[in-house]
C-alpha positions in Angstrom: -24.7 17.8 -3.1 -27.8 19.7 -4.1 -31.3 18.6 -2.9 -34.0 20.9 -4.2 -37.8 20.8 -3.9 -39.6 22.2 -6.9 -43.3 22.0 -6.2 -45.9 23.1 -3.7 -49.0 21.1 -2.8 -51.6 20.8 -5.5 -55.3 20.4 -4.9 -56.6 16.9 -5.7 -60.0 15.4 -6.4 -61.6 12.7 -4.4 -61.5 9.8 -6.9 -61.3 6.0 -6.4 -57.7 5.0 -6.2 -57.4 2.8 -9.3 -59.8 5.0 -11.3 -57.1 7.7 -11.2 -55.3 5.6 -13.9 -58.1 6.0 -16.4 -59.1 9.6 -15.6 -55.5 10.8 -15.7 -54.9 9.3 -19.2 -55.1 12.5 -21.0 -52.6 14.1 -18.7 -50.2 11.2 -19.1 -50.6 11.3 -22.9 -49.7 15.0 -22.9 -46.7 14.3 -20.8 -45.6 11.4 -23.1 -45.9 13.8 -26.0 -43.6 16.2 -24.3 -41.1 13.4 -23.8 -41.1 12.7 -27.5 -40.5 16.3 -28.4 -37.0 17.7 -28.6 -37.5 20.4 -26.0 -36.1 20.3 -22.5 -32.4 19.5 -22.7 -30.8 20.0 -19.3 -33.8 22.0 -18.0 -33.4 22.7 -14.3 -29.7 21.6 -14.2 -26.5 23.5 -14.8 -25.1 22.6 -18.2 -21.5 22.9 -16.9 -22.1 20.8 -13.8 -20.2 17.5 -13.8 -22.3 15.9 -11.1 -24.7 13.1 -11.9 -28.2 14.6 -12.5 -30.7 12.7 -10.4 -34.5 13.3 -10.3 -36.6 11.7 -7.6 -40.3 11.8 -7.2 -40.9 12.1 -3.4 -38.9 13.8 -0.7 -38.1 10.5 1.0 -36.5 9.1 -2.1 -34.7 12.3 -2.8 -33.3 12.5 0.7 -32.1 8.9 0.3 -30.2 9.6 -2.9 -28.7 12.9 -1.6 -27.3 10.9 1.3 -25.9 8.2 -0.9 -24.7 10.4 -3.7 -23.1 13.1 -1.6 -21.0 15.6 -3.5 -21.2 13.7 -6.8 -24.9 14.1 -7.4 -27.3 16.9 -8.1 -30.6 15.7 -6.7 -33.9 17.3 -7.7 -37.2 16.2 -6.1 -40.6 16.7 -7.8 -42.8 16.6 -4.7 -42.0 18.9 -1.8 -43.5 19.5 1.6 -47.3 19.0 1.8 -47.6 17.3 -1.6 -49.9 14.3 -1.9 -48.2 11.8 -4.3 -51.5 9.9 -4.8 -53.0 12.9 -6.6 -49.9 14.4 -8.0 -49.9 15.4 -11.7 -46.7 16.2 -13.6 -46.4 19.7 -15.3 -44.5 20.4 -18.4 -41.6 21.8 -16.3 -41.5 18.5 -14.4 -41.3 16.6 -17.7 -38.4 18.8 -18.9 -36.6 18.2 -15.7 -37.1 14.4 -16.0 -35.7 14.6 -19.6 -32.6 16.3 -18.3 -31.9 13.6 -15.7 -29.1 11.1 -16.0 -31.0 8.7 -13.6 -34.5 8.7 -12.1 -35.7 7.1 -8.9 -39.3 6.7 -7.7 -41.0 4.9 -4.9 -43.1 2.4 -6.8 -46.1 0.2 -5.9 -48.4 2.7 -7.6 -47.7 5.5 -5.1 -47.1 7.9 -8.1 -50.1 6.6 -9.9 -50.6 9.5 -12.3 -46.9 9.5 -13.2 -46.9 5.8 -14.1 -47.1 6.2 -17.9 -44.4 8.9 -17.9 -42.0 6.8 -15.8 -42.6 3.7 -18.0 -41.8 5.8 -21.1 -38.6 7.2 -19.5 -37.4 3.7 -18.5 -37.0 2.9 -22.2 -34.6 5.8 -22.6 -32.6 6.1 -19.4 -32.0 4.4 -16.0 -35.3 4.7 -14.1 -35.8 2.7 -10.9 -38.4 2.1 -8.2 -36.5 1.9 -4.9 -38.8 -0.9 -3.8 -38.2 -2.9 -7.0 -35.9 -5.6 -5.6 -38.1 -6.3 -2.6 -41.2 -6.4 -4.8 -39.5 -8.8 -7.2 -37.7 -11.1 -4.8 -39.4 -10.7 -1.4 -43.0 -9.7 -1.9 -43.9 -11.5 1.4 -42.2 -8.6 3.2 -44.7 -6.1 1.7 -48.0 -5.3 3.2 -51.2 -6.0 1.2 -53.5 -3.1 0.5 -56.6 -4.0 2.5 -59.1 -2.6 0.0 -57.2 -3.9 -3.1 -55.9 -7.4 -2.3 -54.0 -7.6 -5.6 -51.9 -4.5 -4.8 -49.3 -3.7 -2.1 -49.3 -0.8 0.3 -46.8 1.7 -1.2 -46.0 3.4 2.1 -42.9 1.3 2.6 -40.7 4.0 4.1 -42.6 3.7 7.5 -40.7 0.4 8.1 -37.2 1.8 8.6 -35.7 -1.6 8.2 -37.3 -2.1 4.8 -36.3 1.4 3.8 -32.7 0.6 4.6 -32.9 -2.3 2.1 -34.3 0.1 -0.5 -31.3 2.3 0.1 -29.0 -0.6 -0.5 -30.7 -1.3 -3.8 -30.6 2.4 -4.8 -26.9 2.6 -4.1 -26.1 -0.4 -6.3 -28.0 1.1 -9.1 -26.2 4.5 -8.7 -22.9 2.7 -8.8 -23.8 1.0 -12.1 -24.6 4.3 -13.7 -21.5 6.1 -12.3 -18.8 3.5 -11.4 -16.1 6.2 -11.3 -17.4 7.2 -7.8 -18.3 3.7 -6.6 -16.1 3.8 -3.5 -17.7 7.1 -2.3 -21.2 5.8 -3.0 -20.5 2.6 -1.1 -19.1 4.4 1.9 -22.0 6.9 1.9 -24.6 4.1 1.6 -23.0 2.1 4.4 -23.0 5.1 6.7 -26.6 6.0 5.8 -27.9 2.4 6.3 -26.1 2.2 9.7 -28.0 5.3 10.8 -31.2 3.9 9.5 -30.7 0.7 11.5 -30.0 2.8 14.6 -33.2 4.7 13.9 -35.2 1.5 13.5 -34.1 0.3 17.0 -34.7 3.7 18.6 -38.2 3.8 17.1 -39.1 0.4 18.5 -37.8 1.3 21.9 -39.6 4.6 22.1 -43.0 3.2 21.1 -42.7 0.4 23.6 -43.0 3.0 26.3 -46.7 3.4 25.4 -49.0 1.0 27.3 -50.1 -1.8 24.9 -53.8 -1.0 25.5 -53.3 2.6 24.4 -50.9 1.9 21.5 -53.5 2.7 18.9 -52.6 5.1 16.1 -55.5 6.8 14.3 -54.7 9.0 11.3 -56.5 10.5 8.3 -55.6 7.7 5.9 -54.0 4.3 5.9 -50.4 5.4 5.5 -49.0 3.9 8.7 -49.6 0.2 8.2 -45.9 -0.6 7.8 -45.1 1.5 10.9 -47.7 -0.4 12.9 -46.5 -3.8 11.7 -42.8 -3.0 12.4 -43.2 -1.4 15.8 -46.2 -3.2 17.3 -48.8 -0.4 17.0 -52.4 -0.9 16.1 -53.1 1.4 13.2 -56.4 2.8 11.9 -56.9 5.2 8.9 -60.2 7.0 8.2 -59.5 6.8 4.5 -57.9 3.9 2.7 -54.4 3.5 1.3 -55.0 6.4 -1.2 -56.2 9.8 -0.1 -58.6 9.5 -3.1 -60.7 7.1 -1.1 -63.6 8.5 0.9 -63.9 8.1 4.7 -66.7 5.7 5.6 -69.2 6.9 8.2 -69.6 3.4 9.6 -65.9 3.2 10.1 -65.9 6.5 12.0 -68.6 5.2 14.3 -66.7 2.0 14.9 -63.6 4.0 15.8 -65.5 6.1 18.2 -66.5 3.0 20.1 -63.0 1.5 20.0 -61.3 4.7 21.2 -63.7 5.0 24.1 -63.4 1.3 25.1 -59.6 1.4 25.0 -59.3 4.9 26.6 -57.1 6.1 23.8 -56.4 9.8 24.4 -55.3 11.2 21.0 -55.7 11.0 17.3 -53.5 12.7 14.6 -53.9 14.7 11.4 -51.4 14.5 8.5 -49.6 17.4 6.9 -50.6 16.3 3.4 -54.2 15.4 4.0 -57.2 17.6 5.0 -58.1 17.3 8.7 -61.9 17.4 8.5 -62.4 13.7 9.0 -60.2 13.6 12.1 -62.0 16.6 13.6 -65.3 14.9 12.9 -64.0 11.8 14.8 -63.0 14.0 17.8 -66.5 15.5 17.8 -68.1 12.1 17.6 -66.1 10.9 20.6 -67.0 14.0 22.6 -70.7 13.3 21.8 -70.2 9.8 23.1 -68.7 11.1 26.3 -65.1 10.2 25.6 -62.6 13.1 25.7 -60.2 12.8 22.7 -57.7 15.4 21.7 -55.7 16.2 18.6 -52.2 14.7 19.2 -50.6 16.9 16.6 -49.7 16.7 12.9 -47.7 13.8 11.5 -45.7 13.6 8.3 -47.0 10.8 6.1 -46.8 11.0 2.4 -44.6 14.1 2.4 -41.7 15.2 4.6 -41.4 18.6 6.3 -40.1 21.8 4.8 -36.6 21.9 3.4 -34.1 23.1 5.9 -35.9 21.7 9.0 -35.2 18.4 10.8 -38.5 17.1 9.5 -37.4 17.9 6.0 -35.1 14.8 6.2 -36.3 11.2 6.3 -34.6 10.4 9.6 -35.9 13.7 11.1 -39.4 12.9 9.9 -39.5 9.5 11.5 -38.0 10.8 14.8 -40.6 13.7 14.9 -43.5 11.4 14.2 -42.4 8.9 16.8 -42.0 11.5 19.5 -45.4 13.0 18.7 -47.1 9.7 18.9 -45.3 8.6 22.1 -46.0 11.9 23.9 -49.7 12.0 22.9 -50.6 8.4 23.6 -48.6 7.9 26.7 
């Protein structure tokens, strides 16, 4: 099994979420042109490797496929630690890597907005799947509406571990379709991984229940933790919207200052893939209002931790976040 991260965090621009589609058009067209060209081959993969070549967009998806595929897959992930998928733009080397893949997995629900045209083009040529596809198609009622865009769903589905387990089940079935020769191993790996996710789901719920209900308020840089709050009974507030391209609203910050003081909430959190200036402004606002508020630490939201660390895995990321939240708020 090989799980490699290929990119470091890019600098994005503050643009309205859906406007990214139009303004990224030229980038997408260049990427599609590269797809149409003959270059690339097995770029990034060993030509003599018999393993199934899998490319995933985010670390969470890549970790899922590495666990399911085991020794039979070579998984490459486009977005590594600290990368913001909302603002991510594919490079020519990314496109060549995607061309060399046997199967491609991505999150879906517009998380990888700037890659949408590329993924759509690739889906005409090779197996290309959104891990949330089955839930989106068959059980949209299980998805969370994006508050600022009622016709769209919140893409941060991995923060509901139970939903993520269902995504893993779907991803496993798709992998078996592409490589039926190793179906038994994939099925066994998927069952083991899903069992661990269900255990994690129960442990997360139990750990957060230790926080007094009045203080079970999670404030972060952007609205990434909505599924987490819904699944584990935590009131969640983000200074920015679903996408980090959205601007923080001054009125919302002032409202949060009052809420945090009234509820005697002790800590707020920054995110590893989002600038911390808005959260620090919130802390200063609370201080000016006479409420002592501290920084509860960093949380992993859109990106996991560095490769080789516990937080560099999906399970480790969720455990780390939950422990940080429970310690700071309790």
